[in-house]
VEXTISE-290086 format. One line per field, with one value per residue: residue number from 1; residue in three letters; x, z negated, y negated of N, C-alpha, C in turn. Coordinates in steps of 0.1 Angstrom, whole numbers, plus 5000, padded with zeros to 4 digits. Each point is the difference from the previous one (the first is absolute). Layout:
BEGIN
i = c(NUM,...)
aa = c(ala,...)
n_c1 = c(X,...)
n_c3 = c(Z,...)
n_c2 = c(Y,...)
ca_c1 = c(X,...)
ca_c3 = c(Z,...)
ca_c2 = c(Y,...)
c_c1 = c(X,...)
c_c3 = c(Z,...)
c_c2 = c(Y,...)
# end
This chain:
BEGIN
i = c(1,2,3,4,5,6,7,8,9,10,11,12,13,14,15,16,17,18,19,20,21,22,23,24,25,26,27,28,29,30,31,32,33,34,35,36,37,38,39,40,41,42,43,44,45,46,47,48,49,50,51,52,53,54,55,56,57,58,59,60,61,62,63,64,65,66,67,68,69,70,71,72,73,74,75,76,77,78,79,80,81,82)
aa = c(met,lys,phe,leu,glu,lys,leu,thr,ser,lys,lys,gly,gln,val,ser,met,glu,ile,gly,ile,leu,val,ala,ala,ala,val,ala,val,ala,ala,ile,ala,ala,tyr,phe,tyr,ala,lys,asn,val,lys,asp,ser,gln,ala,asn,val,ala,gln,ala,ala,asn,asn,thr,ala,asn,ala,leu,ala,asp,ile,ala,asn,asp,ser,val,glu,gly,ile,ser,ser,leu,asp,ile,thr,gly,thr,ala,thr,thr,thr,pro)
n_c1 = c(7369,4994,4998,5012,5004,4991,5004,5012,4993,4999,4999,4999,5006,5011,5000,4997,5010,5008,4996,5000,5012,5003,4995,5006,5011,4998,4997,5010,5008,4995,5001,5012,5002,4994,5005,5011,4997,4997,5011,5006,4993,5001,5013,4999,4992,5008,5009,4993,4997,5012,5004,4991,5004,5013,4997,4993,5010,5009,4993,4999,5013,5003,4991,5005,5012,4996,4994,5012,5006,4991,5002,5010,4998,4997,4994,4999,4988,4998,4992,5006,4988,5002)
n_c3 = c(3152,5004,4987,4997,5009,4994,4988,5006,5004,5012,4998,4987,5000,4994,5007,5010,4996,4998,5011,5005,4994,5004,5012,4999,4995,5010,5009,4995,5000,5012,5004,4994,5005,5010,4998,4998,5009,5008,4995,5002,5011,5003,4996,5007,5009,5000,5000,5009,5006,4998,5003,5010,5003,4999,5007,5008,5000,5000,5009,5005,4998,5005,5009,5002,5000,5008,5008,4999,5002,5009,5001,4996,4988,4989,4997,5013,4996,5008,5006,5009,5004,4996)
n_c2 = c(3295,5011,5002,4996,5008,5009,4996,5001,5011,4997,5013,4996,5012,4996,4990,5008,5009,4990,4995,5012,5002,4988,5003,5012,4994,4991,5009,5007,4989,4998,5012,5000,4988,5005,5012,4993,4991,5010,5006,4989,4999,5013,4999,4989,5006,5010,4991,4993,5011,5004,4988,5000,5012,4996,4989,5007,5009,4990,4994,5012,5002,4987,5003,5012,4994,4990,5009,5006,4989,4997,5012,4994,5005,4993,5011,4998,5003,5009,4990,5007,5002,5012)
ca_c1 = c(5001,4989,4988,5003,4999,4986,4994,5004,4998,4990,4989,4987,4994,5000,4991,4986,4998,4999,4987,4990,5001,4995,4985,4995,5001,4990,4987,4998,4998,4986,4990,5002,4995,4985,4995,5003,4990,4987,4999,5000,4986,4992,5003,4994,4986,4999,5004,4989,4989,5005,4999,4986,4995,5006,4993,4987,5001,5003,4988,4991,5005,4997,4985,4997,5006,4992,4988,5003,5002,4988,4992,5006,4995,5010,5008,5008,4993,4992,4986,4991,4992,5000)
ca_c3 = c(5007,5010,4994,5001,5014,5004,4994,5007,5015,5005,5007,4994,4994,4985,4997,5000,4989,4988,5001,4997,4985,4993,5002,4992,4986,4998,5000,4987,4989,5002,4995,4986,4994,5001,4990,4987,4998,4998,4987,4990,5000,4994,4986,4993,4998,4990,4987,4996,4995,4987,4990,4997,4992,4986,4993,4996,4989,4988,4996,4994,4987,4991,4997,4990,4987,4994,4995,4988,4989,4997,4993,4986,4990,4992,4993,5010,5005,5012,4996,5010,4995,5010)
ca_c2 = c(4988,4999,4992,4986,4996,5000,4988,4988,5001,4990,5008,4997,5012,4998,4989,5005,5009,4992,4993,5010,5002,4988,4999,5010,4996,4989,5007,5008,4990,4994,5010,5001,4988,5001,5009,4994,4990,5007,5006,4989,4995,5010,5000,4988,5003,5011,4994,4991,5008,5005,4989,4998,5011,4999,4989,5005,5009,4993,4993,5010,5003,4989,4999,5011,4996,4990,5007,5008,4990,4994,5010,5002,4991,4994,5010,5007,5012,4997,4999,5007,5011,5011)
c_c1 = c(4990,4988,5003,4999,4986,4994,5004,4997,4989,4988,4986,4994,4999,4990,4985,4997,4999,4986,4989,5000,4994,4985,4993,5000,4989,4986,4998,4998,4986,4990,5001,4994,4985,4995,5003,4990,4986,4999,5000,4986,4991,5002,4995,4986,4999,5004,4989,4989,5004,4999,4985,4995,5005,4993,4986,5000,5003,4988,4989,5004,4998,4986,4997,5005,4991,4986,5002,5002,4986,4991,5005,4993,5012,5009,5008,4994,4991,4985,4991,4993,5000,4986)
c_c3 = c(5011,4995,5002,5014,5005,4994,5008,5015,5004,5007,4994,4994,4985,4996,5000,4989,4987,5000,4996,4985,4992,5001,4992,4985,4997,4999,4987,4989,5000,4994,4985,4993,5001,4989,4986,4997,4997,4986,4989,4999,4993,4985,4992,4997,4988,4986,4995,4994,4987,4989,4996,4991,4986,4992,4996,4989,4987,4995,4994,4986,4990,4996,4990,4986,4993,4995,4987,4988,4996,4992,4986,4990,4991,4993,5009,5005,5012,4996,5011,4994,5011,5005)
c_c2 = c(4999,4992,4985,4995,4999,4987,4987,5000,4990,5006,4997,5012,4998,4989,5005,5009,4992,4993,5009,5003,4989,4999,5011,4996,4989,5007,5007,4990,4993,5010,5002,4988,5000,5009,4994,4990,5006,5006,4990,4994,5010,5001,4988,5002,5010,4994,4991,5009,5007,4990,4997,5012,4999,4989,5004,5010,4993,4992,5009,5004,4989,4998,5011,4996,4989,5005,5008,4990,4995,5010,5003,4990,4995,5011,5009,5013,4996,5000,5006,5012,5011,5003)
# end
C-alpha cells in the first residue's frame, strides 16, 4: 500500500522519476533510429555494388558464349587453330 500512497502523493518525486525514465527511453530510441537509418543507407550502397558486379559477370559470360558460338562451323567442330 505504500507504493499506492507514493503514486498519489503531491510531492512530485514520482513525477520526476517517471519523467527521467521517459526521457531516457526517448534518447535510446533516437540513438537506435539513427544507427538503423545509417545501416539502411550503407546496405543500399552495398546492394547496388553487388548488383553491378553480378550484371558485369553475367555480361562477361554472355560475351564468352557468343564468341564460342561464332567460332563453330556447320559440323559443330571448332574452327580455331592452336
